[in-house]
C-alpha positions in Angstrom: -30.3 39.9 -93.2 -27.6 42.0 -95.1 -30.1 44.1 -97.1 -32.1 44.9 -93.3 -29.1 46.0 -91.7 -28.1 47.9 -94.8 -31.3 49.7 -94.8 -31.3 50.6 -91.1 -27.8 52.1 -91.5 -29.1 54.3 -94.4 -32.3 55.4 -92.0 -30.1 55.9 -89.3 -27.7 58.1 -91.7 -30.5 60.1 -92.8 -32.1 60.5 -89.5 -28.7 61.8 -88.2 -27.8 64.2 -90.6 -31.3 65.7 -90.7 -30.3 66.3 -86.8 -27.5 68.0 -87.5 -29.0 70.5 -90.0 -31.8 71.3 -87.4 -28.8 72.0 -85.0 -26.5 74.2 -87.5 -28.8 75.7 -89.7 -30.9 78.2 -87.6 -31.4 81.5 -89.8 -34.4 82.3 -91.8 -32.7 81.7 -95.0 -31.5 78.5 -93.9 -34.6 77.4 -92.9 -36.3 78.1 -96.2 -34.0 75.4 -98.0 -35.5 72.1 -99.2 -35.5 69.4 -96.7 -32.8 67.3 -99.1 -30.4 70.3 -99.0 -30.5 70.6 -95.4 -30.2 66.9 -95.3 -27.3 67.1 -97.5 -25.6 69.6 -96.1 -26.0 68.0 -92.2 -24.6 64.6 -94.2 -21.7 66.6 -95.4 -20.8 68.1 -91.6 -21.1 64.7 -90.5 -18.6 63.2 -92.8 -16.7 66.1 -92.4 -16.3 66.0 -88.6 -15.9 62.0 -88.5 -13.2 62.3 -91.3 -11.1 65.0 -89.0 -11.3 63.4 -85.8 -10.8 59.5 -87.1 -7.1 61.2 -87.8 -6.7 61.7 -83.7 -8.9 59.7 -81.7 -10.7 56.3 -81.6 -14.1 56.3 -83.4 -15.6 55.1 -79.9 -14.2 58.6 -78.2 -15.4 60.8 -81.5 -19.3 59.4 -81.3 -19.3 60.6 -77.3 -17.9 63.8 -78.3 
């Protein structure tokens, strides 16, 4: 069961990062980047956001924001 839940978390993080990358990277030069680079950038942005927000508010409110 732990393996299944871990895989679900990884899949969610991947698709969430891809969504963040699609929202933030919109210029023609950024659209030509490989999908791995775009998803990596989305992951970096989401980690920075949650690390910063965790300092000032509860995580439930950060997800809603």
